[in-house]
C-alpha positions in Angstrom: 0.1 0.0 0.2 2.7 2.4 1.1 5.0 1.4 -2.4 1.8 2.3 -4.2 1.0 5.7 -2.4 4.7 6.4 -3.2 4.0 5.9 -6.9 0.8 7.9 -6.8 2.8 10.9 -5.5 5.5 10.7 -8.0 3.2 10.5 -11.0 0.9 13.7 -9.9 4.1 15.7 -9.2 5.5 14.8 -12.5 2.0 15.3 -14.4 1.6 18.5 -12.6 5.1 20.0 -14.0 4.5 18.7 -17.3 0.6 20.5 -17.2 2.6 23.9 -16.3 5.3 23.6 -18.8 2.6 23.2 -21.4 0.0 26.1 -20.2 3.0 28.2 -20.1 4.1 27.4 -24.0 1.0 27.5 -24.9 0.6 30.9 -23.7 3.6 32.4 -25.2 2.4 31.0 -29.1 -0.6 32.4 -28.7 1.2 35.8 -27.6 3.5 35.8 -31.0 0.1 35.0 -32.8 -1.7 38.1 -31.7 1.3 40.5 -31.6 0.5 43.0 -34.8 3.6 43.1 -37.8 5.7 46.2 -37.8 4.4 48.9 -40.2 7.7 50.0 -40.8 9.9 49.0 -43.9 13.7 48.4 -43.0 15.8 49.3 -46.4 17.4 46.7 -47.9 20.9 46.0 -46.8 24.0 47.0 -49.0 25.0 43.9 -50.6 28.1 42.5 -49.6 31.0 41.6 -52.4 30.7 38.0 -53.8 32.3 36.1 -51.2 32.8 38.6 -48.3 30.0 38.0 -45.4 27.7 41.1 -44.9 28.9 43.9 -42.8 27.5 43.2 -38.9 28.2 46.7 -37.0 27.7 45.5 -33.9 29.8 42.4 -34.2 33.0 44.6 -35.6 32.7 46.7 -32.7 32.9 43.6 -30.5 35.7 42.4 -32.4 37.5 45.9 -32.4 37.1 46.2 -28.8 38.3 42.9 -27.9 41.5 43.6 -30.3 42.3 46.7 -28.7 42.4 45.0 -24.9 45.1 42.7 -24.2 43.8 39.6 -23.4 46.4 38.8 -20.4 48.1 41.3 -18.2 51.7 42.3 -18.9 52.6 42.8 -15.5 55.5 40.2 -14.2 54.5 37.5 -12.0 56.4 37.7 -8.3 58.7 34.8 -8.5 60.6 33.3 -4.9 64.2 33.4 -5.5 66.1 30.5 -6.8 66.9 27.8 -3.8 70.3 27.2 -3.6 70.9 23.3 -3.3 73.6 22.2 -0.1 76.2 20.3 -1.6 77.5 16.7 0.5 80.3 18.7 2.0 78.1 21.5 2.8 75.8 19.5 4.8 77.7 17.9 6.4 79.7 20.9 7.8 76.6 22.2 8.6 75.7 19.4 10.8 78.7 19.2 12.3 78.5 22.9 13.6 75.1 22.4 14.8 76.4 19.1 16.8 79.4 21.1 18.1 76.7 23.8 19.2 74.4 21.4 20.8 77.1 19.2 22.4 80.5 21.3 22.8 81.7 24.2 25.1 79.8 27.5 24.6 81.8 30.7 25.1 83.4 31.0 28.5 81.1 28.2 29.8 82.1 26.8 33.1 82.3 22.8 33.5 79.1 22.9 35.6 77.4 25.4 33.5 77.9 22.7 30.8 77.0 19.6 32.9 73.8 21.7 34.3 73.1 22.1 30.2 74.3 18.9 28.5 74.1 16.1 31.1 70.0 16.6 31.4 69.6 15.9 28.1 72.1 12.6 27.9 69.7 11.2 30.9 66.5 11.9 29.4 67.4 10.3 26.2 68.9 7.3 27.8 65.8 6.9 30.5 63.6 4.8 28.0 66.3 2.9 26.1 68.0 2.1 29.9 64.4 1.0 31.3 63.5 -1.3 28.1 67.1 -3.0 28.5 66.8 -3.5 32.2 63.3 -5.1 31.8 65.0 -7.3 29.2 67.6 -8.2 31.6 65.1 -9.5 33.8 63.2 -11.3 32.0 66.0 -13.2 30.7 67.2 -14.1 34.0 64.0 -15.2 34.8 64.2 -17.7 31.8 67.9 -18.8 32.2 67.1 -19.4 36.2 70.1 -17.0 37.0 69.7 -16.8 41.0 69.6 -13.4 42.8 73.1 -13.8 44.3 74.4 -14.3 40.5 72.7 -11.1 39.6 74.5 -9.3 42.6 77.5 -10.7 41.2 77.0 -9.4 37.7 76.1 -6.0 38.9 79.2 -6.1 40.9 81.4 -6.8 38.3 79.8 -4.3 35.6 80.9 -1.7 38.3 84.5 -1.7 37.0 84.1 -2.2 33.6 81.8 1.3 33.8 84.6 3.0 35.1 87.3 1.8 32.9 84.8 2.5 29.7 84.4 5.8 31.5 88.1 6.6 31.9 89.0 5.7 28.7 86.1 7.9 26.8 87.2 10.8 28.9 90.7 10.7 27.7 89.6 10.3 23.9 87.6 13.6 24.6 90.3 15.5 26.2 92.6 14.1 23.6 90.6 15.3 20.5 89.5 11.8 19.5 86.1 12.6 20.4 85.6 15.8 19.4 82.3 17.7 19.0 83.9 20.4 16.8 85.2 18.3 14.3 85.2 15.3 12.0 87.6 12.5 12.9 86.4 9.4 11.3 89.8 7.2 11.6 89.8 8.5 15.9 86.2 7.4 16.2 86.9 4.0 14.1 89.9 3.5 16.5 87.8 4.3 20.0 85.1 2.0 18.9 87.6 -0.8 18.8 88.7 -0.1 22.1 85.3 -0.3 23.1 85.1 -3.9 21.8 87.6 -4.7 23.9 85.8 -3.6 27.2 82.8 -5.5 26.3 84.9 -8.8 25.4 86.1 -8.4 28.7 83.3 -7.8 30.5 81.4 -11.1 28.6 84.7 -13.3 30.3 83.4 -12.1 33.4 80.0 -12.7 32.6 80.9 -16.0 31.8 82.9 -16.7 35.0 79.3 -16.0 37.1 76.9 -17.8 35.0 76.9 -21.1 33.3 76.9 -22.0 29.8 73.2 -23.3 29.5 72.4 -20.0 31.4 74.2 -17.9 28.6 72.9 -19.7 25.7 69.4 -19.5 27.7 69.7 -15.6 28.1 70.8 -15.2 24.4 67.9 -17.1 22.9 65.6 -14.9 24.9 66.9 -12.0 22.9 69.0 -10.7 25.3 72.4 -9.0 24.4 75.1 -8.1 27.0 76.9 -5.2 24.5 73.4 -3.2 24.3 72.8 -3.4 27.9 76.1 -2.2 29.0 76.5 0.3 26.2 73.1 1.7 27.8 73.6 1.4 31.3 77.2 3.1 31.6 77.1 6.4 33.3 77.6 8.7 30.3 76.3 11.5 32.3 79.4 11.0 34.6 81.7 12.3 32.0 83.8 15.1 32.1 82.8 18.1 29.8 85.0 18.8 26.6 87.5 21.2 26.2 86.2 24.9 24.4 86.7 24.8 21.0 90.4 25.9 19.5 90.3 30.2 18.3 90.1 29.6 14.4 93.0 30.8 12.8 
């Protein structure tokens, strides 16, 4: 029943619209039929030469106005200055300067001022990775059956490792092997090789405390001693770097 009502309503609206259109069209035709014809007779236009279109004053005026008006503005469009692309060397130098401004010593900056500015950034940057890797160690020790006594022995052994690593890094910074002011790739690689030696010694200490089965179980759990020691070393206790050398 509802469907029939919808169909009826649609046909009613359509029929009403069609009737209105026919009524208005019929009235317009009757008006044209009853309108009297004009009395005046226009003089015949001059006959155009063969092969040419008859003259049209209105069209000629439009063409003349169009040709006299420029179609596009002649004012030059504003343009941005051409972007200067950095070379690889320039980009590397800029990044090195930015690194030195953040991690190097400022003009007349004291050790205390440097520590107050930089060390909180180091601690903040290491907080979440340290939390993650410490949780990984707890889970790995649980799976490997590491006792509380063994875990405490590991912490004690790592204290000596951390002291040696900090002393080694402080010397590299003071000697300029690790410098925030300039690139020294050979020095960086040499420093990294020295850290590898400390890691080897640390793993030897771990092997004296844990059994091979426990070590294998921790490794199978996805735990890496190098990652753990690298993140938990107290880097925030490093000595500030020396001031930059004056440019000559």
